[in-house]
N, C-alpha and C positions, 0 to 999 in steps of 0.2 A: 519555494516561495520566499519573499523578502524576510530578512532576519527580524524586522519589527512586527511581523504578522504572527500573532500568537493564537489565531483562530484554530480550534481543533478541526481536523479533517476526518471524516468517517466514510466508510464504503458501505453501500447498500447491497443487500442480498437479492437474488432473483427468485420469484415465486415459482412453485412447481405447477405443472399443468394437471388438470383433472384427467383421469384415465379410467375407462371402463366403469363409469358411474361412481367412482370413489371420490371423496373430498380431496382437494389439493393440499399438499403439505406446505410447511413454512419455507420461507426463503433461506438460502445459505448465507454464510458470512461474505462480506465484501472484501475486495483487495484494493490496497492503495500502493501505487508505485511512484517513487520520487527519483528523479535523475538530477544529481548534483555535480557541479564541476569538481573533479577530484581534488584540486588544490584547496577547495573550500570545505571539503568534508572533514569534520572534526574528529572522526575516528570512533564515534560512539553513537549507536542507534539501537537501544534496547528493544527487542521484539522484532527486529527486521532481519531479513536475509539480505546480506550485502554482497553485491557482485560488481565486477568491472567487465561487462560484456564487450567482446570485440566489435559488435555492431554499434556501440556507443563510445567511440574513442574519447578519452579525456573526461568521461563521466563515471561517477560511482552511482550505482542504482540500488535503492533501498526498496524492498518489497515487504509489505506488511499483510499478513493473512489473519492476524488476530491483534489484540491490543499491543501498542508499542509507543515509543516516543522518539522524537527527533528535535533537537534544539540547534538552530543555525547559529 
């Protein structure tokens, strides 16, 4: 997202389905994935798993499965 955008981004969890007459469980954690042009990646993304997948040439991909930060 643009460097001037400081709006927090959150991922939502999915709810569990009712099974065999039992109550549904709570939803799990959400996942947030950001793809950033590699030359623009500052090299710091606390809480993220950082990859450069072959399927996304020229991009650095940040995957958050729990709390983390990224400042462009």
